[in-house]
C-alpha positions as CSV (number, residue, x, y, z in Angstrom):
1,M,119.2,109.2,97.1
2,L,121.8,110.7,94.9
3,Q,124.6,112.4,96.3
4,V,124.9,115.8,95.9
5,N,128.6,116.1,94.5
6,Y,127.4,113.6,92.0
7,I,124.9,116.0,91.0
8,R,126.8,118.8,91.1
9,E,129.4,117.6,88.7
10,N,127.8,115.7,86.3
11,R,125.1,118.2,85.7
12,E,123.7,117.0,82.1
13,K,124.3,113.7,82.9
14,V,121.7,113.8,85.9
15,L,119.2,115.6,83.8
16,E,119.5,113.2,80.5
17,G,119.0,110.5,83.4
18,L,115.9,111.7,84.8
19,S,114.5,112.4,81.0
20,V,114.9,108.7,80.5
21,R,112.8,108.4,83.8
22,N,110.2,111.0,82.2
23,F,110.5,112.6,85.4
24,K,108.6,115.7,86.0
25,H,110.4,118.5,87.9
26,P,113.9,118.3,86.1
27,E,114.4,121.8,87.7
28,L,115.3,120.5,91.0
29,V,118.4,119.3,89.6
30,D,119.5,123.6,88.8
31,E,117.8,124.4,92.7
32,I,119.9,121.8,94.2
33,I,122.9,123.0,92.8
34,K,122.5,126.4,93.7
35,I,121.7,125.5,97.3
36,D,124.5,123.3,97.2
37,E,126.9,125.9,96.1
38,E,124.9,128.5,99.0
39,R,126.1,125.8,101.5
40,R,129.4,125.2,100.5
41,Q,130.1,129.2,100.9
42,V,128.4,129.4,104.3
43,Q,130.3,126.1,105.0
44,T,134.2,128.0,104.1
45,S,133.0,131.5,105.9
46,L,132.0,128.9,109.1
47,D,135.4,126.7,108.8
48,N,137.5,130.6,108.4
49,L,135.9,131.6,111.2
50,S,136.7,128.6,113.5
51,A,140.5,129.1,112.2
52,V,140.5,132.3,113.5
53,A,138.4,131.7,117.1
54,N,140.8,128.6,117.7
55,A,144.0,130.9,116.4
56,A,142.6,133.6,119.3
57,A,142.3,131.0,121.9
58,K,145.8,129.7,121.6
59,Q,147.0,133.5,121.6
60,I,145.3,133.8,124.7
61,G,146.1,130.8,126.2
62,E,150.2,132.3,125.5
63,L,149.2,135.8,127.0
64,M,147.8,133.8,130.3
65,R,151.0,131.9,130.9
66,N,153.0,134.8,130.0
67,G,151.0,136.8,132.7
68,K,149.7,139.4,130.3
69,K,146.5,138.8,131.6
70,E,144.9,142.6,130.6
71,E,145.8,141.8,127.3
72,A,144.2,138.6,127.2
73,E,141.0,140.2,128.5
74,V,141.2,142.1,125.6
75,L,141.3,139.8,123.1
76,K,138.5,137.7,124.8
77,A,136.3,140.6,124.2
78,E,137.4,141.0,120.9
79,T,136.0,137.2,120.1
80,T,133.0,137.7,121.5
81,S,131.4,139.1,118.3
82,N,133.2,136.2,116.7
83,K,131.1,133.8,118.7
84,E,127.8,135.1,117.7
85,E,128.8,135.0,114.1
86,H,129.6,131.9,114.3
87,K,126.1,130.6,116.0
88,N,124.5,132.9,113.5
89,L,126.3,131.0,110.6
90,S,126.1,127.3,112.1
91,D,122.0,128.2,112.4
92,Q,122.2,129.3,108.7
93,L,124.2,126.0,107.7
94,T,121.7,123.7,109.0
95,E,118.6,125.6,107.4
96,I,120.3,125.2,103.8
97,E,121.6,121.8,104.3
98,D,117.5,121.0,105.3
99,T,116.6,122.5,102.5
100,L,118.9,120.9,100.1
101,Y,118.0,117.6,101.9
102,S,114.5,117.8,101.2
103,L,115.0,119.0,97.6
104,I,117.4,115.7,97.0
105,V,115.2,113.1,98.1
106,Q,112.7,113.9,95.6
107,L,115.2,112.7,93.1
108,P,114.8,109.0,91.6
109,N,117.2,106.7,90.8
110,L,119.2,107.5,87.7
111,P,118.5,104.7,85.4
112,Y,121.4,102.4,83.8
113,H,122.7,103.2,80.5
114,L,120.7,99.7,79.2
115,V,117.1,101.3,80.5
116,K,115.4,102.6,77.7
117,P,113.1,105.7,77.3
118,G,109.5,105.3,78.0
119,S,106.4,106.0,80.4
120,V,104.0,103.1,79.9
121,A,104.1,99.1,80.4
122,E,104.0,98.7,76.7
123,D,107.1,100.8,76.2
124,N,109.0,97.6,78.1
125,E,111.4,95.9,76.1
126,I,110.8,92.0,76.1
127,V,114.4,90.2,76.5
128,Y,113.5,86.8,76.7
129,E,110.3,84.2,76.7
130,H,110.6,80.5,77.7
131,G,107.8,77.8,76.9
132,N,104.7,77.7,75.1
133,P,101.1,78.6,76.6
134,A,99.3,76.0,78.5
135,E,96.3,74.3,76.6
136,L,93.8,74.2,78.5
137,P,90.6,71.9,78.5
138,K,87.0,72.8,77.0
139,G,85.1,74.7,79.5
140,A,88.3,76.0,81.2
141,L,87.9,78.6,84.5
142,P,89.5,81.7,85.9
143,H,91.4,81.0,89.2
144,W,88.4,82.8,91.2
145,E,85.9,80.4,89.9
146,L,88.3,77.3,90.5
147,T,89.2,78.0,94.1
148,A,85.1,78.2,94.6
149,K,84.9,75.2,92.8
150,Y,87.4,73.0,95.2
151,D,86.6,75.3,98.1
152,I,90.2,76.0,98.8
153,I,90.5,80.0,98.9
154,D,87.4,82.1,100.2
155,F,87.3,85.5,99.3
156,E,84.3,86.1,100.6
157,L,85.3,85.0,104.1
158,G,88.4,87.5,104.3
159,T,86.2,90.1,103.2
160,K,83.7,89.3,106.8
161,I,86.6,89.1,108.6
162,T,89.1,92.1,107.7
163,G,88.0,93.1,103.8
164,A,88.2,93.2,100.3
165,G,91.7,91.9,99.2
166,F,92.5,89.6,102.4
167,P,91.5,85.9,101.4
168,V,91.6,82.8,103.3
169,Y,93.1,79.8,102.3
170,K,91.7,76.5,102.9
171,G,92.4,72.9,103.2
172,K,94.9,72.0,100.1
173,G,95.2,75.9,99.2
174,A,96.7,76.7,102.7
175,R,98.7,73.1,102.0
176,L,99.6,74.6,98.5
177,Q,100.5,78.2,99.8
178,R,103.1,76.3,102.2
179,A,104.4,74.1,99.8
180,L,105.2,77.0,97.6
181,I,107.2,79.3,100.9
182,N,108.9,75.8,101.9
183,F,110.3,75.2,98.3
184,F,111.4,78.9,97.4
185,L,113.1,79.2,100.8
186,D,114.7,75.5,100.2
187,H,115.6,76.2,96.6
188,A,117.1,79.8,97.9
189,T,119.2,78.5,100.6
190,A,120.5,75.8,98.4
191,K,122.0,79.1,96.3
192,G,123.9,80.3,99.2
193,Y,121.1,82.6,100.4
194,R,121.2,82.7,104.1
195,E,117.5,82.7,105.4
196,M,116.3,85.0,108.0
197,Q,113.3,85.7,109.9
198,V,112.3,89.7,110.6
199,P,109.8,91.9,111.9
200,H,106.9,92.4,110.0
201,L,106.8,96.4,111.0
202,I,108.9,98.9,110.7
203,N,110.2,102.0,111.9
204,E,110.3,105.5,109.8
205,A,114.2,105.0,109.1
206,S,113.9,101.8,107.8
207,G,111.2,103.0,105.2
208,F,113.3,105.9,104.4
209,G,116.4,104.0,104.2
210,T,115.0,101.6,101.6
211,G,113.2,104.2,99.9
212,Q,109.3,103.6,100.6
213,L,109.7,106.7,102.4
214,P,108.7,109.6,101.4
215,D,107.9,108.3,98.3
216,K,105.1,105.2,99.1
217,E,103.3,106.3,102.6
218,G,100.3,106.4,100.7
219,Q,101.0,102.5,100.1
220,M,101.9,101.1,103.2
221,Y,99.7,100.3,106.3
222,H,100.7,102.6,109.2
223,A,100.2,102.1,112.8
224,G,99.4,105.2,113.9
225,V,100.2,105.1,118.0
226,D,103.4,103.9,117.6
227,N,104.2,105.6,114.1
228,L,105.2,102.1,112.5
229,Y,104.4,100.5,109.0
230,L,103.4,97.1,107.9
231,I,106.2,95.8,105.8
232,P,105.4,95.9,101.8
233,T,108.0,93.5,101.1
234,A,110.6,91.6,103.2
235,E,113.0,93.8,101.5
236,V,113.0,96.6,104.1
237,P,113.6,95.0,106.8
238,V,116.1,92.7,105.3
239,T,118.2,95.7,103.6
240,N,118.0,98.0,106.7
241,L,120.1,94.9,108.7
242,Y,122.9,96.9,107.5
243,R,122.1,100.5,107.9
244,D,124.7,102.2,109.6
245,V,127.0,99.5,108.6
246,I,130.7,99.4,107.6
247,L,131.5,96.0,106.0
248,K,134.6,94.2,104.8
249,E,135.4,94.2,101.3
250,E,136.0,89.9,102.3
251,D,132.3,89.7,103.5
252,L,131.3,90.8,99.8
253,P,128.4,89.3,98.4
254,I,126.1,89.4,101.5
255,K,123.2,87.4,100.7
256,N,119.9,86.6,102.4
257,T,116.2,85.2,102.2
258,A,113.1,85.8,103.7
259,Y,109.5,84.8,103.9
260,T,106.7,87.3,105.2
261,P,103.4,88.5,104.7
262,C,103.3,91.7,102.6
263,F,100.8,94.3,103.3
264,R,100.1,96.9,100.5
265,R,97.3,99.3,100.3
266,E,97.0,99.7,96.8
267,A,95.1,102.5,96.7
268,G,93.1,103.1,93.8
269,S,93.3,99.9,92.3
270,Y,89.8,98.5,91.0
271,G,88.2,96.3,87.6
272,A,88.7,93.3,86.4
273,H,92.1,93.1,86.0
274,V,92.3,92.8,89.8
275,R,90.0,90.4,90.2
276,G,90.7,87.2,92.7
277,L,94.7,86.6,93.6
278,N,95.5,89.4,91.0
279,R,96.2,92.1,93.5
280,L,95.8,91.5,97.5
281,H,96.5,93.7,100.1
282,Q,98.0,90.8,102.1
283,F,100.0,88.3,100.1
284,D,103.3,85.8,101.3
285,K,106.5,86.6,99.4
286,V,109.9,85.1,99.6
287,E,112.3,87.3,98.8
288,V,116.2,87.4,98.1
289,V,118.2,90.1,98.9
290,Q,122.1,90.8,98.2
291,V,124.8,93.3,99.3
292,T,127.5,93.5,96.5
293,H,130.8,95.4,95.4
294,P,130.0,97.8,92.7
295,D,132.1,96.1,90.6
296,K,130.1,93.1,90.6
297,S,126.1,94.5,90.9
298,Y,125.5,94.0,87.3
299,E,126.7,90.5,86.7
300,T,124.6,89.6,90.2
301,L,121.7,91.1,88.6
302,E,122.0,88.4,86.2
303,E,122.6,85.9,88.3
304,M,119.3,86.6,90.4
305,S,117.1,87.1,87.2
306,T,118.5,83.4,86.1
307,Y,117.4,82.2,89.5
308,V,114.3,83.7,89.2
309,Q,113.6,82.0,86.0
310,S,114.4,78.4,87.4
311,L,112.1,78.3,89.9
312,L,109.6,79.5,86.8
313,Q,110.9,76.6,84.7
314,E,110.8,74.2,87.5
315,L,107.1,75.3,88.5
316,G,106.7,74.6,84.3
317,L,105.2,77.8,83.9
318,H,105.4,79.8,80.3
319,Y,107.0,83.5,81.2
320,R,108.7,86.3,79.9
321,V,111.2,89.0,80.9
322,L,111.1,92.5,80.8
323,R,113.4,95.3,81.3
324,L,111.6,97.8,82.3
325,C,111.7,101.6,80.6
326,G,113.2,104.8,82.4
327,G,109.0,105.7,83.5
328,D,107.6,102.4,84.7
329,M,110.3,101.7,87.0
330,G,110.2,102.0,90.7
331,F,111.8,105.4,92.3
332,T,114.7,103.6,93.8
333,S,115.7,101.4,90.9
334,A,118.8,101.8,88.5
335,M,117.6,98.9,86.5
336,T,114.8,96.2,87.4
337,Y,113.8,92.8,85.4
338,D,110.0,92.0,85.4
339,M,108.9,88.6,85.3
340,E,105.7,87.5,84.0
341,V,103.8,84.3,83.7
342,W,101.0,83.6,80.9
343,S,97.4,82.8,82.9
344,A,96.0,80.8,80.3
345,A,92.2,81.3,81.7
346,Q,92.6,85.2,81.8
347,E,94.4,84.9,78.6
348,R,97.0,87.8,80.3
349,W,100.4,88.4,81.9
350,L,100.8,88.1,85.4
351,E,103.7,90.1,87.1
352,V,105.0,87.2,90.0
353,S,108.3,89.3,90.3
354,S,110.8,92.2,89.8
355,V,114.2,91.6,90.3
356,S,116.4,95.2,90.6
357,N,119.7,96.9,91.1
358,F,119.8,99.7,93.4
359,E,123.3,101.1,92.8
360,T,124.2,103.1,96.0
361,F,120.5,104.7,95.9
362,Q,119.6,102.7,99.1
363,S,123.1,102.7,100.8
364,N,123.8,105.8,100.5
365,R,120.6,106.5,102.7
366,L,121.2,103.6,104.6
367,K,124.8,104.6,105.2
368,L,125.9,101.5,103.9
369,R,129.4,100.8,103.4
370,F,132.5,98.8,103.0
371,K,136.2,99.0,103.7
372,G,138.7,97.8,101.1
373,A,142.1,96.5,101.7
374,S,143.5,99.7,100.8
375,G,141.6,101.0,104.0
376,K,139.4,103.4,101.7
377,T,135.5,103.2,102.6
378,Q,133.1,103.4,99.9
379,L,129.1,102.8,99.3
380,A,127.9,99.3,98.4
381,H,125.4,98.3,95.6
382,T,122.1,96.4,97.1
383,L,119.6,94.3,95.0
384,N,116.7,92.4,95.8
385,G,114.4,90.4,94.1
386,S,110.8,88.2,94.2
387,A,111.8,84.6,94.6
388,L,108.7,84.6,94.4
389,A,105.1,86.2,95.6
390,L,102.4,83.5,95.7
391,P,99.5,84.8,94.8
392,R,100.1,84.9,91.3
393,I,102.1,82.0,90.7
394,V,99.2,80.5,92.4
395,A,96.7,81.7,90.2
396,A,98.9,80.5,86.8
397,I,99.0,77.1,88.7
398,L,95.5,76.5,89.2
399,E,94.7,77.7,85.8
400,N,97.5,76.3,83.9
401,N,97.2,72.6,85.3
402,Q,93.3,72.1,85.5
403,T,92.5,69.0,84.0
404,D,89.2,66.5,84.0
405,K,90.8,65.2,87.2
406,G,91.2,68.1,88.8
407,I,94.0,70.7,89.4
408,K,97.4,68.8,89.1
409,I,100.5,70.1,90.8
410,P,103.6,71.0,89.3
411,E,106.0,67.7,89.5
412,A,108.9,69.9,91.9
413,L,105.7,70.7,94.4
414,V,104.5,67.5,94.9
415,K,107.2,66.5,97.9
416,Y,106.1,69.6,99.7
417,T,102.4,69.3,99.1
418,G,102.1,65.6,99.6
419,F,99.5,65.5,97.2
420,E,99.0,65.5,93.1
421,Y,95.6,66.7,92.4
422,I,93.4,69.6,94.1
423,D,89.9,67.9,93.4
């Protein structure tokens, strides 16, 4: 959530940033500034009235102490109308603040200066590419046929139990899932991230704190009786660990990692590009989250991007890094890198990770602050990244490593799987 003072004092900069993001309702900015001016005027009137009431109360006390009861009673009667006016102004202020709040939460985060304008994925910048496409044997299969051939993932059985997008992992398929989770967690903890186990259901306050609400409520599964949401990513509960917290500057950076299943309705997703593991309603992911000093957050973003790339390199995957354009970024992000791996059998790029800096957008909602040596309290910066999401990693491993002997497991995973081939 943007801060109203910043919007008021930087109107042109805010409008420019929203333009980069292709935001469709820039008129909200002037509406916010207008309503904020009304708020400030009412607040000033209320403060002045409070000052008059305090002075009158002090004067009444002095009159009573000096035995001037009749004069005190007269003054008391005069202050009665002030109390009614004070209540009216307080009610008016609350109504204005509610309106202002409802408008501000509709504004997305402002993009970092490196983010370029654009509206679709084709406008994203390719900033790095690693490796070469895998050379597949004749008759190579896409992963949804490989999973059936080796009986390691059953999509139809998942549909029977729950519905489409909820696969069942079997035998070496299940062990490959567990191996990847452990591989990602071990590497994260070796890099200084503290492993956390967090709830898989969140309340509305948590969803609002990280920006899923009110922006993405239609994409989350809702447990209506208890008004809880299934998490779309571990980012939400892990970042909310620090909601309403004031940290010490020396505690920064805070680095956490967590494995969780993730649940996404993916409403409106259909077609060949979502076949098999390409898009699921339930999937596993290891997340890394950092809370940092504002001066260090973009250095941290680069560090996190490099870390995610190191995992892809160890798995022997051909990948590229994209810096997302303004129109393709998430609502809460100031800058995002996407990592995509090449699927040789599908002959297309598959997104496997997003690493984002949210600057103060989430921390303002979360009231996540830190206190420096000077005693000044300010908002921290939050960042998160997928490290990594499993489904498309599994798809790429299966497709890019198919041989006449079976699917060869990347060397870095063998000690986790306990086998070298799926056959």
